[in-house]
All heavy atoms as a GROMACS GRO file, in nm:
protein
  602
    1MET      N    1  -0.310  -1.101  -1.422
    1MET     CA    2  -0.256  -0.999  -1.339
    1MET      C    3  -0.133  -0.943  -1.395
    1MET      O    4  -0.045  -1.007  -1.440
    1MET     CB    5  -0.234  -1.053  -1.194
    1MET     CG    6  -0.191  -0.961  -1.101
    1MET     SD    7  -0.169  -1.025  -0.932
    1MET     CE    8  -0.334  -1.034  -0.875
    2ARG      N    9  -0.124  -0.811  -1.404
    2ARG     CA   10  -0.008  -0.743  -1.456
    2ARG      C   11   0.110  -0.756  -1.364
    2ARG      O   12   0.095  -0.767  -1.244
    2ARG     CB   13  -0.046  -0.596  -1.488
    2ARG     CG   14  -0.145  -0.578  -1.596
    2ARG     CD   15  -0.167  -0.433  -1.623
    2ARG     NE   16  -0.307  -0.416  -1.614
    2ARG     CZ   17  -0.370  -0.306  -1.586
    2ARG    NH1   18  -0.300  -0.195  -1.568
    2ARG    NH2   19  -0.504  -0.296  -1.574
    3PRO      N   20   0.236  -0.748  -1.424
    3PRO     CA   21   0.351  -0.762  -1.335
    3PRO      C   22   0.361  -0.672  -1.219
    3PRO      O   23   0.395  -0.726  -1.110
    3PRO     CB   24   0.469  -0.745  -1.436
    3PRO     CG   25   0.409  -0.779  -1.567
    3PRO     CD   26   0.268  -0.740  -1.563
    4PHE      N   27   0.329  -0.542  -1.237
    4PHE     CA   28   0.339  -0.451  -1.125
    4PHE      C   29   0.237  -0.479  -1.018
    4PHE      O   30   0.258  -0.462  -0.904
    4PHE     CB   31   0.330  -0.302  -1.167
    4PHE     CG   32   0.199  -0.257  -1.231
    4PHE    CD1   33   0.099  -0.218  -1.140
    4PHE    CD2   34   0.173  -0.260  -1.359
    4PHE    CE1   35  -0.023  -0.178  -1.186
    4PHE    CE2   36   0.054  -0.211  -1.407
    4PHE     CZ   37  -0.046  -0.179  -1.320
    5GLN      N   38   0.121  -0.526  -1.051
    5GLN     CA   39   0.022  -0.571  -0.951
    5GLN      C   40   0.069  -0.692  -0.879
    5GLN      O   41   0.045  -0.701  -0.762
    5GLN     CB   42  -0.117  -0.600  -1.018
    5GLN     CG   43  -0.182  -0.475  -1.067
    5GLN     CD   44  -0.314  -0.516  -1.142
    5GLN    OE1   45  -0.325  -0.610  -1.200
    5GLN    NE2   46  -0.410  -0.423  -1.125
    6TYR      N   47   0.130  -0.791  -0.944
    6TYR     CA   48   0.184  -0.910  -0.882
    6TYR      C   49   0.293  -0.867  -0.777
    6TYR      O   50   0.287  -0.923  -0.668
    6TYR     CB   51   0.233  -1.004  -0.985
    6TYR     CG   52   0.292  -1.135  -0.927
    6TYR    CD1   53   0.205  -1.226  -0.885
    6TYR    CD2   54   0.426  -1.154  -0.932
    6TYR    CE1   55   0.250  -1.352  -0.836
    6TYR    CE2   56   0.479  -1.274  -0.875
    6TYR     CZ   57   0.388  -1.372  -0.836
    6TYR     OH   58   0.439  -1.490  -0.781
    7THR      N   59   0.381  -0.788  -0.827
    7THR     CA   60   0.487  -0.737  -0.730
    7THR      C   61   0.430  -0.668  -0.607
    7THR      O   62   0.469  -0.690  -0.501
    7THR     CB   63   0.584  -0.646  -0.800
    7THR    OG1   64   0.639  -0.713  -0.916
    7THR    CG2   65   0.700  -0.603  -0.709
    8GLY      N   66   0.332  -0.577  -0.629
    8GLY     CA   67   0.263  -0.508  -0.526
    8GLY      C   68   0.200  -0.602  -0.428
    8GLY      O   69   0.200  -0.582  -0.304
    9CYS      N   70   0.132  -0.710  -0.480
    9CYS     CA   71   0.068  -0.811  -0.399
    9CYS      C   72   0.163  -0.882  -0.310
    9CYS      O   73   0.151  -0.913  -0.198
    9CYS     CB   74  -0.011  -0.909  -0.476
    9CYS     SG   75  -0.162  -0.840  -0.556
   10LEU      N   76   0.288  -0.923  -0.372
   10LEU     CA   77   0.390  -0.988  -0.290
   10LEU      C   78   0.439  -0.899  -0.178
   10LEU      O   79   0.462  -0.945  -0.072
   10LEU     CB   80   0.496  -1.039  -0.381
   10LEU     CG   81   0.474  -1.148  -0.480
   10LEU    CD1   82   0.585  -1.176  -0.572
   10LEU    CD2   83   0.428  -1.272  -0.402
   11VAL      N   84   0.463  -0.775  -0.213
   11VAL     CA   85   0.513  -0.679  -0.106
   11VAL      C   86   0.410  -0.670   0.006
   11VAL      O   87   0.446  -0.681   0.117
   11VAL     CB   88   0.543  -0.540  -0.165
   11VAL    CG1   89   0.569  -0.438  -0.061
   11VAL    CG2   90   0.662  -0.558  -0.260
   12PHE      N   91   0.278  -0.650  -0.041
   12PHE     CA   92   0.172  -0.647   0.064
   12PHE      C   93   0.165  -0.763   0.151
   12PHE      O   94   0.159  -0.755   0.269
   12PHE     CB   95   0.043  -0.616  -0.016
   12PHE     CG   96  -0.077  -0.616   0.073
   12PHE    CD1   97  -0.107  -0.518   0.167
   12PHE    CD2   98  -0.165  -0.722   0.068
   12PHE    CE1   99  -0.211  -0.522   0.246
   12PHE    CE2  100  -0.282  -0.729   0.148
   12PHE     CZ  101  -0.302  -0.632   0.241
   13LEU      N  102   0.168  -0.881   0.089
   13LEU     CA  103   0.153  -1.009   0.166
   13LEU      C  104   0.270  -1.026   0.261
   13LEU      O  105   0.257  -1.067   0.376
   13LEU     CB  106   0.138  -1.125   0.068
   13LEU     CG  107   0.004  -1.134  -0.003
   13LEU    CD1  108   0.005  -1.248  -0.098
   13LEU    CD2  109  -0.107  -1.155   0.097
   14GLY      N  110   0.395  -0.992   0.207
   14GLY     CA  111   0.505  -1.007   0.297
   14GLY      C  112   0.501  -0.919   0.413
   14GLY      O  113   0.536  -0.962   0.520
   15ALA      N  114   0.458  -0.794   0.390
   15ALA     CA  115   0.443  -0.702   0.502
   15ALA      C  116   0.342  -0.746   0.606
   15ALA      O  117   0.358  -0.730   0.720
   15ALA     CB  118   0.404  -0.563   0.450
   16MET      N  119   0.231  -0.807   0.543
   16MET     CA  120   0.128  -0.853   0.635
   16MET      C  121   0.171  -0.966   0.728
   16MET      O  122   0.133  -0.984   0.842
   16MET     CB  123   0.003  -0.898   0.559
   16MET     CG  124  -0.071  -0.788   0.490
   16MET     SD  125  -0.155  -0.679   0.590
   16MET     CE  126  -0.299  -0.773   0.631
   17LEU      N  127   0.260  -1.052   0.668
   17LEU     CA  128   0.308  -1.171   0.738
   17LEU      C  129   0.416  -1.131   0.842
   17LEU      O  130   0.424  -1.188   0.953
   17LEU     CB  131   0.366  -1.273   0.644
   17LEU     CG  132   0.263  -1.344   0.560
   17LEU    CD1  133   0.332  -1.426   0.454
   17LEU    CD2  134   0.162  -1.427   0.638
   18MET      N  135   0.489  -1.030   0.816
   18MET     CA  136   0.605  -0.990   0.896
   18MET      C  137   0.560  -0.897   1.015
   18MET      O  138   0.634  -0.891   1.112
   18MET     CB  139   0.721  -0.920   0.821
   18MET     CG  140   0.784  -1.012   0.717
   18MET     SD  141   0.856  -1.158   0.801
   18MET     CE  142   0.989  -1.077   0.889
   19ALA      N  143   0.455  -0.832   1.001
   19ALA     CA  144   0.410  -0.737   1.100
   19ALA      C  145   0.399  -0.782   1.239
   19ALA      O  146   0.446  -0.726   1.330
   19ALA     CB  147   0.275  -0.668   1.058
   20PRO      N  148   0.338  -0.912   1.254
   20PRO     CA  149   0.323  -0.965   1.397
   20PRO      C  150   0.462  -0.997   1.464
   20PRO      O  151   0.478  -0.994   1.583
   20PRO     CB  152   0.242  -1.082   1.386
   20PRO     CG  153   0.175  -1.074   1.253
   20PRO     CD  154   0.264  -0.992   1.166
   21LEU      N  155   0.562  -1.022   1.373
   21LEU     CA  156   0.692  -1.070   1.423
   21LEU      C  157   0.780  -0.960   1.477
   21LEU      O  158   0.849  -0.968   1.576
   21LEU     CB  159   0.772  -1.139   1.311
   21LEU     CG  160   0.692  -1.263   1.257
   21LEU    CD1  161   0.785  -1.322   1.145
   21LEU    CD2  162   0.678  -1.370   1.362
   22ALA      N  163   0.771  -0.841   1.413
   22ALA     CA  164   0.846  -0.723   1.447
   22ALA      C  165   0.762  -0.646   1.551
   22ALA      O  166   0.645  -0.652   1.562
   22ALA     CB  167   0.878  -0.646   1.334
   23GLY      N  168   0.826  -0.560   1.621
   23GLY     CA  169   0.760  -0.464   1.712
   23GLY      C  170   0.684  -0.362   1.623
   23GLY      O  171   0.733  -0.247   1.614
   24ALA      N  172   0.577  -0.399   1.558
   24ALA     CA  173   0.515  -0.317   1.464
   24ALA      C  174   0.452  -0.186   1.523
   24ALA      O  175   0.402  -0.189   1.628
   24ALA     CB  176   0.395  -0.396   1.387
   25ARG      N  177   0.465  -0.084   1.439
   25ARG     CA  178   0.393   0.045   1.479
   25ARG      C  179   0.294   0.074   1.367
   25ARG      O  180   0.314   0.034   1.249
   25ARG     CB  181   0.497   0.157   1.490
   25ARG     CG  182   0.556   0.215   1.369
   25ARG     CD  183   0.637   0.339   1.387
   25ARG     NE  184   0.663   0.404   1.268
   25ARG     CZ  185   0.594   0.503   1.208
   25ARG    NH1  186   0.490   0.546   1.266
   25ARG    NH2  187   0.632   0.553   1.095
   26GLU      N  188   0.197   0.145   1.400
   26GLU     CA  189   0.091   0.173   1.303
   26GLU      C  190   0.128   0.314   1.240
   26GLU      O  191   0.139   0.411   1.307
   26GLU     CB  192  -0.039   0.180   1.365
   26GLU     CG  193  -0.155   0.189   1.266
   26GLU     CD  194  -0.295   0.177   1.336
   26GLU    OE1  195  -0.318   0.062   1.387
   26GLU    OE2  196  -0.377   0.271   1.328
   27ILE      N  197   0.121   0.308   1.103
   27ILE     CA  198   0.156   0.432   1.033
   27ILE      C  199   0.015   0.504   1.003
   27ILE      O  200  -0.090   0.432   1.008
   27ILE     CB  201   0.225   0.415   0.896
   27ILE    CG1  202   0.148   0.324   0.803
   27ILE    CG2  203   0.361   0.361   0.934
   27ILE    CD1  204   0.215   0.324   0.666
   28ASN      N  205   0.008   0.630   0.976
   28ASN     CA  206  -0.112   0.700   0.940
   28ASN      C  207  -0.130   0.704   0.789
   28ASN      O  208  -0.036   0.667   0.713
   28ASN     CB  209  -0.116   0.837   1.009
   28ASN     CG  210  -0.007   0.922   0.961
   28ASN    OD1  211   0.041   0.914   0.847
   28ASN    ND2  212   0.040   1.017   1.044
   29ALA      N  213  -0.236   0.755   0.743
   29ALA     CA  214  -0.269   0.759   0.600
   29ALA      C  215  -0.163   0.841   0.524
   29ALA      O  216  -0.123   0.811   0.418
   29ALA     CB  217  -0.409   0.817   0.574
   30GLN      N  218  -0.118   0.957   0.578
   30GLN     CA  219  -0.022   1.037   0.520
   30GLN      C  220   0.116   0.965   0.493
   30GLN      O  221   0.169   0.977   0.384
   30GLN     CB  222   0.008   1.161   0.602
   30GLN     CG  223   0.090   1.268   0.533
   30GLN     CD  224   0.101   1.399   0.610
   30GLN    OE1  225   0.055   1.405   0.723
   30GLN    NE2  226   0.165   1.499   0.558
   31GLU      N  227   0.160   0.882   0.589
   31GLU     CA  228   0.282   0.809   0.571
   31GLU      C  229   0.257   0.693   0.472
   31GLU      O  230   0.347   0.668   0.391
   31GLU     CB  231   0.322   0.748   0.707
   31GLU     CG  232   0.363   0.851   0.808
   31GLU     CD  233   0.386   0.790   0.950
   31GLU    OE1  234   0.283   0.723   1.002
   31GLU    OE2  235   0.486   0.810   1.006
   32ALA      N  236   0.140   0.637   0.471
   32ALA     CA  237   0.106   0.534   0.368
   32ALA      C  238   0.107   0.592   0.229
   32ALA      O  239   0.159   0.534   0.134
   32ALA     CB  240  -0.029   0.467   0.394
   33VAL      N  241   0.055   0.714   0.213
   33VAL     CA  242   0.060   0.778   0.082
   33VAL      C  243   0.203   0.807   0.037
   33VAL      O  244   0.242   0.778  -0.076
   33VAL     CB  245  -0.023   0.906   0.080
   33VAL    CG1  246   0.010   0.996  -0.033
   33VAL    CG2  247  -0.171   0.886   0.098
   34ALA      N  248   0.290   0.859   0.130
   34ALA     CA  249   0.429   0.879   0.091
   34ALA      C  250   0.497   0.749   0.044
   34ALA      O  251   0.572   0.747  -0.046
   34ALA     CB  252   0.503   0.944   0.210
   35GLN      N  253   0.472   0.641   0.121
   35GLN     CA  254   0.525   0.507   0.082
   35GLN      C  255   0.479   0.466  -0.055
   35GLN      O  256   0.563   0.426  -0.140
   35GLN     CB  257   0.482   0.405   0.190
   35GLN     CG  258   0.553   0.278   0.176
   35GLN     CD  259   0.516   0.176   0.284
   35GLN    OE1  260   0.501   0.225   0.396
   35GLN    NE2  261   0.521   0.053   0.254
   36ALA      N  262   0.353   0.481  -0.087
   36ALA     CA  263   0.295   0.441  -0.213
   36ALA      C  264   0.351   0.528  -0.325
   36ALA      O  265   0.386   0.469  -0.436
   36ALA     CB  266   0.145   0.451  -0.209
   37GLN      N  267   0.364   0.657  -0.299
   37GLN     CA  268   0.428   0.745  -0.402
   37GLN      C  269   0.567   0.706  -0.435
   37GLN      O  270   0.616   0.713  -0.548
   37GLN     CB  271   0.413   0.895  -0.364
   37GLN     CG  272   0.270   0.939  -0.372
   37GLN     CD  273   0.261   1.096  -0.340
   37GLN    OE1  274   0.300   1.136  -0.228
   37GLN    NE2  275   0.206   1.170  -0.430
   38ARG      N  276   0.644   0.672  -0.331
   38ARG     CA  277   0.779   0.628  -0.358
   38ARG      C  278   0.785   0.499  -0.439
   38ARG      O  279   0.867   0.485  -0.529
   38ARG     CB  280   0.855   0.593  -0.226
   38ARG     CG  281   0.905   0.722  -0.150
   38ARG     CD  282   0.999   0.693  -0.036
   38ARG     NE  283   0.942   0.603   0.060
   38ARG     CZ  284   0.876   0.636   0.167
   38ARG    NH1  285   0.848   0.769   0.188
   38ARG    NH2  286   0.823   0.548   0.251
   39GLU      N  287   0.692   0.416  -0.420
   39GLU     CA  288   0.685   0.284  -0.495
   39GLU      C  289   0.639   0.301  -0.634
   39GLU      O  290   0.695   0.246  -0.729
   39GLU     CB  291   0.588   0.190  -0.418
   39GLU     CG  292   0.581   0.050  -0.482
   39GLU     CD  293   0.489  -0.042  -0.414
   39GLU    OE1  294   0.480  -0.034  -0.284
   39GLU    OE2  295   0.419  -0.117  -0.481
   40ALA      N  296   0.535   0.384  -0.653
   40ALA     CA  297   0.466   0.396  -0.788
   40ALA      C  298   0.507   0.522  -0.857
   40ALA      O  299   0.478   0.526  -0.976
   40ALA     CB  300   0.317   0.389  -0.768
   41ASP      N  301   0.563   0.621  -0.793
   41ASP     CA  302   0.591   0.746  -0.850
   41ASP      C  303   0.474   0.805  -0.941
   41ASP      O  304   0.476   0.818  -1.055
   41ASP     CB  305   0.718   0.731  -0.944
   41ASP     CG  306   0.768   0.862  -0.987
   41ASP    OD1  307   0.750   0.968  -0.920
   41ASP    OD2  308   0.828   0.872  -1.103
   42GLY      N  309   0.374   0.840  -0.863
   42GLY     CA  310   0.248   0.889  -0.932
   42GLY      C  311   0.174   0.993  -0.843
   42GLY      O  312   0.210   1.023  -0.733
   43LYS      N  313   0.066   1.044  -0.904
   43LYS     CA  314  -0.017   1.140  -0.838
   43LYS      C  315  -0.130   1.068  -0.768
   43LYS      O  316  -0.192   0.985  -0.830
   43LYS     CB  317  -0.073   1.246  -0.944
   43LYS     CG  318  -0.167   1.344  -0.889
   43LYS     CD  319  -0.222   1.430  -0.993
   43LYS     CE  320  -0.322   1.523  -0.938
   43LYS     NZ  321  -0.382   1.614  -1.038
   44VAL      N  322  -0.164   1.105  -0.645
   44VAL     CA  323  -0.263   1.032  -0.570
   44VAL      C  324  -0.398   1.073  -0.618
   44VAL      O  325  -0.432   1.197  -0.616
   44VAL     CB  326  -0.252   1.062  -0.414
   44VAL    CG1  327  -0.361   0.998  -0.332
   44VAL    CG2  328  -0.105   1.011  -0.371
   45LEU      N  329  -0.482   0.985  -0.645
   45LEU     CA  330  -0.623   1.011  -0.687
   45LEU      C  331  -0.716   0.988  -0.572
   45LEU      O  332  -0.809   1.061  -0.555
   45LEU     CB  333  -0.657   0.911  -0.799
   45LEU     CG  334  -0.575   0.930  -0.931
   45LEU    CD1  335  -0.622   0.824  -1.029
   45LEU    CD2  336  -0.595   1.067  -0.982
   46SER      N  337  -0.697   0.884  -0.481
   46SER     CA  338  -0.779   0.858  -0.366
   46SER      C  339  -0.714   0.774  -0.271
   46SER      O  340  -0.617   0.705  -0.299
   46SER     CB  341  -0.912   0.792  -0.414
   46SER     OG  342  -0.881   0.666  -0.458
   47VAL      N  343  -0.753   0.780  -0.149
   47VAL     CA  344  -0.707   0.702  -0.033
   47VAL      C  345  -0.824   0.642   0.047
   47VAL      O  346  -0.918   0.721   0.078
   47VAL     CB  347  -0.620   0.784   0.060
   47VAL    CG1  348  -0.570   0.694   0.181
   47VAL    CG2  349  -0.505   0.855  -0.008
   48GLN      N  350  -0.820   0.516   0.069
   48GLN     CA  351  -0.928   0.451   0.151
   48GLN      C  352  -0.866   0.378   0.262
   48GLN      O  353  -0.749   0.316   0.244
   48GLN     CB  354  -1.007   0.351   0.067
   48GLN     CG  355  -1.093   0.412  -0.040
   48GLN     CD  356  -1.160   0.308  -0.118
   48GLN    OE1  357  -1.103   0.207  -0.164
   48GLN    NE2  358  -1.289   0.322  -0.138
   49THR      N  359  -0.926   0.360   0.375
   49THR     CA  360  -0.884   0.285   0.481
   49THR      C  361  -0.973   0.167   0.497
   49THR      O  362  -1.095   0.175   0.500
   49THR     CB  363  -0.893   0.358   0.624
   49THR    OG1  364  -0.810   0.479   0.603
   49THR    CG2  365  -0.834   0.273   0.726
   50LEU      N  366  -0.914   0.042   0.482
   50LEU     CA  367  -0.990  -0.076   0.480
   50LEU      C  368  -0.946  -0.164   0.600
   50LEU      O  369  -0.838  -0.157   0.650
   50LEU     CB  370  -0.962  -0.159   0.356
   50LEU     CG  371  -0.980  -0.094   0.217
   50LEU    CD1  372  -0.930  -0.181   0.106
   50LEU    CD2  373  -1.120  -0.055   0.195
   51ASN      N  374  -1.050  -0.242   0.647
   51ASN     CA  375  -1.015  -0.346   0.753
   51ASN      C  376  -1.011  -0.474   0.684
   51ASN      O  377  -1.122  -0.526   0.634
   51ASN     CB  378  -1.120  -0.335   0.867
   51ASN     CG  379  -1.097  -0.210   0.946
   51ASN    OD1  380  -0.996  -0.177   0.989
   51ASN    ND2  381  -1.205  -0.142   0.966
   52VAL      N  382  -0.909  -0.547   0.687
   52VAL     CA  383  -0.887  -0.684   0.636
   52VAL      C  384  -0.871  -0.777   0.753
   52VAL      O  385  -0.762  -0.783   0.812
   52VAL     CB  386  -0.772  -0.693   0.538
   52VAL    CG1  387  -0.760  -0.828   0.484
   52VAL    CG2  388  -0.789  -0.591   0.426
   53GLY      N  389  -0.967  -0.839   0.792
   53GLY     CA  390  -0.966  -0.917   0.917
   53GLY      C  391  -0.955  -0.826   1.034
   53GLY      O  392  -1.030  -0.728   1.051
   54LYS      N  393  -0.847  -0.849   1.107
   54LYS     CA  394  -0.818  -0.755   1.222
   54LYS      C  395  -0.720  -0.642   1.190
   54LYS      O  396  -0.672  -0.571   1.275
   54LYS     CB  397  -0.769  -0.839   1.342
   54LYS     CG  398  -0.876  -0.931   1.397
   54LYS     CD  399  -0.827  -0.999   1.522
   54LYS     CE  400  -0.927  -1.090   1.569
   54LYS     NZ  401  -0.892  -1.168   1.691
   55ARG      N  402  -0.675  -0.637   1.066
   55ARG     CA  403  -0.568  -0.546   1.022
   55ARG      C  404  -0.630  -0.437   0.947
   55ARG      O  405  -0.724  -0.442   0.874
   55ARG     CB  406  -0.463  -0.616   0.936
   55ARG     CG  407  -0.400  -0.731   1.014
   55ARG     CD  408  -0.296  -0.794   0.928
   55ARG     NE  409  -0.244  -0.918   0.980
   55ARG     CZ  410  -0.141  -0.919   1.068
   55ARG    NH1  411  -0.078  -0.807   1.101
   55ARG    NH2  412  -0.101  -1.032   1.123
   56LYS      N  413  -0.561  -0.318   0.954
   56LYS     CA  414  -0.600  -0.202   0.879
   56LYS      C  415  -0.498  -0.184   0.768
   56LYS      O  416  -0.387  -0.198   0.778
   56LYS     CB  417  -0.597  -0.074   0.966
   56LYS     CG  418  -0.643   0.051   0.900
   56LYS     CD  419  -0.666   0.166   0.982
   56LYS     CE  420  -0.566   0.207   1.085
   56LYS     NZ  421  -0.584   0.340   1.156
   57VAL      N  422  -0.561  -0.152   0.641
   57VAL     CA  423  -0.482  -0.141   0.523
   57VAL      C  424  -0.532  -0.011   0.454
   57VAL      O  425  -0.649   0.018   0.449
   57VAL     CB  426  -0.508  -0.262   0.430
   57VAL    CG1  427  -0.433  -0.245   0.294
   57VAL    CG2  428  -0.467  -0.392   0.500
   58TYR      N  429  -0.426   0.060   0.395
   58TYR     CA  430  -0.461   0.180   0.319
   58TYR      C  431  -0.461   0.140   0.173
   58TYR      O  432  -0.358   0.083   0.127
   58TYR     CB  433  -0.365   0.291   0.352
   58TYR     CG  434  -0.358   0.340   0.481
   58TYR    CD1  435  -0.260   0.307   0.576
   58TYR    CD2  436  -0.470   0.414   0.535
   58TYR    CE1  437  -0.262   0.347   0.710
   58TYR    CE2  438  -0.467   0.462   0.666
   58TYR     CZ  439  -0.368   0.425   0.758
   58TYR     OH  440  -0.367   0.477   0.882
   59ARG      N  441  -0.568   0.171   0.100
   59ARG     CA  442  -0.580   0.141  -0.046
   59ARG      C  443  -0.559   0.276  -0.116
   59ARG      O  444  -0.639   0.364  -0.098
   59ARG     CB  445  -0.708   0.075  -0.076
   59ARG     CG  446  -0.731   0.041  -0.218
   59ARG     CD  447  -0.862  -0.023  -0.241
   59ARG     NE  448  -0.888  -0.047  -0.383
   59ARG     CZ  449  -0.933   0.025  -0.466
   59ARG    NH1  450  -0.971   0.149  -0.442
   59ARG    NH2  451  -0.956  -0.012  -0.596
   60ILE      N  452  -0.452   0.287  -0.185
   60ILE     CA  453  -0.420   0.416  -0.247
   60ILE      C  454  -0.417   0.408  -0.407
   60ILE      O  455  -0.346   0.320  -0.454
   60ILE     CB  456  -0.275   0.462  -0.192
   60ILE    CG1  457  -0.278   0.467  -0.046
   60ILE    CG2  458  -0.240   0.598  -0.265
   60ILE    CD1  459  -0.147   0.466   0.015
   61LYS      N  460  -0.493   0.489  -0.464
   61LYS     CA  461  -0.500   0.483  -0.608
   61LYS      C  462  -0.424   0.602  -0.667
   61LYS      O  463  -0.435   0.712  -0.624
   61LYS     CB  464  -0.654   0.508  -0.653
   61LYS     CG  465  -0.670   0.486  -0.800
   61LYS     CD  466  -0.819   0.510  -0.839
   61LYS     CE  467  -0.918   0.409  -0.788
   61LYS     NZ  468  -1.048   0.428  -0.840
   62LEU      N  469  -0.332   0.567  -0.753
   62LEU     CA  470  -0.237   0.662  -0.815
   62LEU      C  471  -0.249   0.664  -0.964
   62LEU      O  472  -0.275   0.570  -1.021
   62LEU     CB  473  -0.092   0.623  -0.775
   62LEU     CG  474  -0.059   0.613  -0.629
   62LEU    CD1  475   0.027   0.495  -0.598
   62LEU    CD2  476   0.006   0.744  -0.584
   63LEU      N  477  -0.215   0.778  -1.016
   63LEU     CA  478  -0.203   0.802  -1.164
   63LEU      C  479  -0.052   0.813  -1.189
   63LEU      O  480   0.007   0.907  -1.153
   63LEU     CB  481  -0.275   0.928  -1.212
   63LEU     CG  482  -0.268   0.957  -1.359
   63LEU    CD1  483  -0.341   0.843  -1.438
   63LEU    CD2  484  -0.333   1.092  -1.387
   64THR      N  485  -0.004   0.711  -1.261
   64THR     CA  486   0.146   0.710  -1.295
   64THR      C  487   0.177   0.812  -1.401
   64THR      O  488   0.085   0.865  -1.468
   64THR     CB  489   0.188   0.569  -1.338
   64THR    OG1  490   0.120   0.534  -1.457
   64THR    CG2  491   0.151   0.455  -1.229
   65ARG      N  492   0.302   0.838  -1.415
   65ARG     CA  493   0.351   0.931  -1.515
   65ARG      C  494   0.318   0.896  -1.654
   65ARG      O  495   0.298   0.982  -1.747
   65ARG     CB  496   0.504   0.947  -1.504
   65ARG     CG  497   0.551   1.017  -1.375
   65ARG     CD  498   0.702   1.029  -1.379
   65ARG     NE  499   0.746   1.089  -1.254
   65ARG     CZ  500   0.781   1.213  -1.240
   65ARG    NH1  501   0.777   1.297  -1.338
   65ARG    NH2  502   0.819   1.257  -1.125
   66ASP      N  503   0.296   0.763  -1.677
   66ASP     CA  504   0.264   0.717  -1.811
   66ASP      C  505   0.112   0.707  -1.839
   66ASP      O  506   0.068   0.652  -1.938
   66ASP     CB  507   0.331   0.586  -1.856
   66ASP     CG  508   0.298   0.469  -1.759
   66ASP    OD1  509   0.234   0.495  -1.658
   66ASP    OD2  510   0.343   0.361  -1.788
   67GLY      N  511   0.038   0.763  -1.742
   67GLY     CA  512  -0.105   0.770  -1.753
   67GLY      C  513  -0.182   0.654  -1.706
   67GLY      O  514  -0.312   0.646  -1.729
   68GLN      N  515  -0.121   0.553  -1.639
   68GLN     CA  516  -0.196   0.436  -1.592
   68GLN      C  517  -0.244   0.458  -1.456
   68GLN      O  518  -0.174   0.525  -1.370
   68GLN     CB  519  -0.111   0.311  -1.607
   68GLN     CG  520  -0.073   0.272  -1.747
   68GLN     CD  521  -0.002   0.143  -1.747
   68GLN    OE1  522   0.052   0.096  -1.647
   68GLN    NE2  523   0.012   0.080  -1.868
   69VAL      N  524  -0.350   0.398  -1.420
   69VAL     CA  525  -0.401   0.400  -1.285
   69VAL      C  526  -0.345   0.284  -1.210
   69VAL      O  527  -0.357   0.166  -1.258
   69VAL     CB  528  -0.554   0.406  -1.276
   69VAL    CG1  529  -0.604   0.395  -1.128
   69VAL    CG2  530  -0.610   0.532  -1.336
   70ARG      N  531  -0.283   0.304  -1.094
   70ARG     CA  532  -0.224   0.190  -1.025
   70ARG      C  533  -0.280   0.196  -0.881
   70ARG      O  534  -0.289   0.305  -0.817
   70ARG     CB  535  -0.072   0.202  -1.020
   70ARG     CG  536  -0.008   0.093  -0.947
   70ARG     CD  537   0.137   0.090  -0.968
   70ARG     NE  538   0.195  -0.013  -0.887
   70ARG     CZ  539   0.318  -0.020  -0.854
   70ARG    NH1  540   0.404   0.064  -0.895
   70ARG    NH2  541   0.366  -0.117  -0.772
   71ILE      N  542  -0.315   0.079  -0.823
   71ILE     CA  543  -0.364   0.073  -0.684
   71ILE      C  544  -0.260   0.010  -0.599
   71ILE      O  545  -0.207  -0.103  -0.631
   71ILE     CB  546  -0.497  -0.004  -0.680
   71ILE    CG1  547  -0.602   0.078  -0.758
   71ILE    CG2  548  -0.532  -0.025  -0.529
   71ILE    CD1  549  -0.736   0.001  -0.772
   72VAL      N  550  -0.221   0.071  -0.491
   72VAL     CA  551  -0.117   0.016  -0.398
   72VAL      C  552  -0.184  -0.001  -0.265
   72VAL      O  553  -0.252   0.095  -0.221
   72VAL     CB  554   0.004   0.117  -0.385
   72VAL    CG1  555   0.103   0.072  -0.294
   72VAL    CG2  556   0.069   0.139  -0.524
   73GLN      N  557  -0.168  -0.108  -0.202
   73GLN     CA  558  -0.221  -0.134  -0.077
   73GLN      C  559  -0.109  -0.137   0.030
   73GLN      O  560  -0.011  -0.212   0.014
   73GLN     CB  561  -0.295  -0.264  -0.072
   73GLN     CG  562  -0.417  -0.262  -0.156
   73GLN     CD  563  -0.509  -0.374  -0.136
   73GLN    OE1  564  -0.545  -0.411  -0.023
   73GLN    NE2  565  -0.554  -0.433  -0.239
   74VAL      N  566  -0.117  -0.053   0.133
   74VAL     CA  567  -0.009  -0.044   0.226
   74VAL      C  568  -0.068  -0.085   0.369
   74VAL      O  569  -0.163  -0.019   0.413
   74VAL     CB  570   0.046   0.095   0.236
   74VAL    CG1  571   0.150   0.116   0.342
   74VAL    CG2  572   0.100   0.145   0.099
   75PRO      N  573  -0.011  -0.184   0.436
   75PRO     CA  574  -0.063  -0.211   0.573
   75PRO      C  575  -0.032  -0.107   0.670
   75PRO      O  576   0.077  -0.046   0.655
   75PRO     CB  577   0.018  -0.346   0.603
   75PRO     CG  578   0.126  -0.353   0.509
   75PRO     CD  579   0.097  -0.269   0.386
   76ALA      N  580  -0.120  -0.087   0.758
   76ALA     CA  581  -0.096   0.018   0.854
   76ALA      C  582   0.014  -0.014   0.954
   76ALA      O  583   0.089   0.071   1.005
   76ALA     CB  584  -0.220   0.046   0.931
   77GLU      N  585   0.023  -0.147   0.986
   77GLU     CA  586   0.131  -0.185   1.078
   77GLU      C  587   0.257  -0.205   0.999
   77GLU      O  588   0.259  -0.285   0.901
   77GLU     CB  589   0.086  -0.319   1.151
   77GLU     CG  590  -0.017  -0.299   1.248
   77GLU     CD  591  -0.050  -0.425   1.337
   77GLU    OE1  592   0.032  -0.515   1.330
   77GLU    OE2  593  -0.154  -0.434   1.393
   78GLN      N  594   0.363  -0.139   1.038
   78GLN     CA  595   0.492  -0.148   0.967
   78GLN      C  596   0.597  -0.202   1.057
   78GLN      O  597   0.603  -0.179   1.178
   78GLN     CB  598   0.532  -0.010   0.910
   78GLN     CG  599   0.425   0.044   0.816
   78GLN     CD  600   0.446  -0.002   0.674
   78GLN    OE1  601   0.557   0.006   0.626
   78GLN    NE2  602   0.345  -0.055   0.618
   0.00000   0.00000   0.00000
């Protein structure tokens, strides 16, 4: 696993674990895309909405400035 994927997984898992503790609100796909673009600084290629168990997750594929494709997963509950 590449370092940026590992970091993204840790951020994703941390958010998934913390969501039930806070008064979580659900973000929409547009907000998830904005968050992913801030994290990866790239052009959006695609957005998918996935259900992981009982949780909704946005899977966003980005093309980074250096030409790499990066996938960022953003939980809907923030």
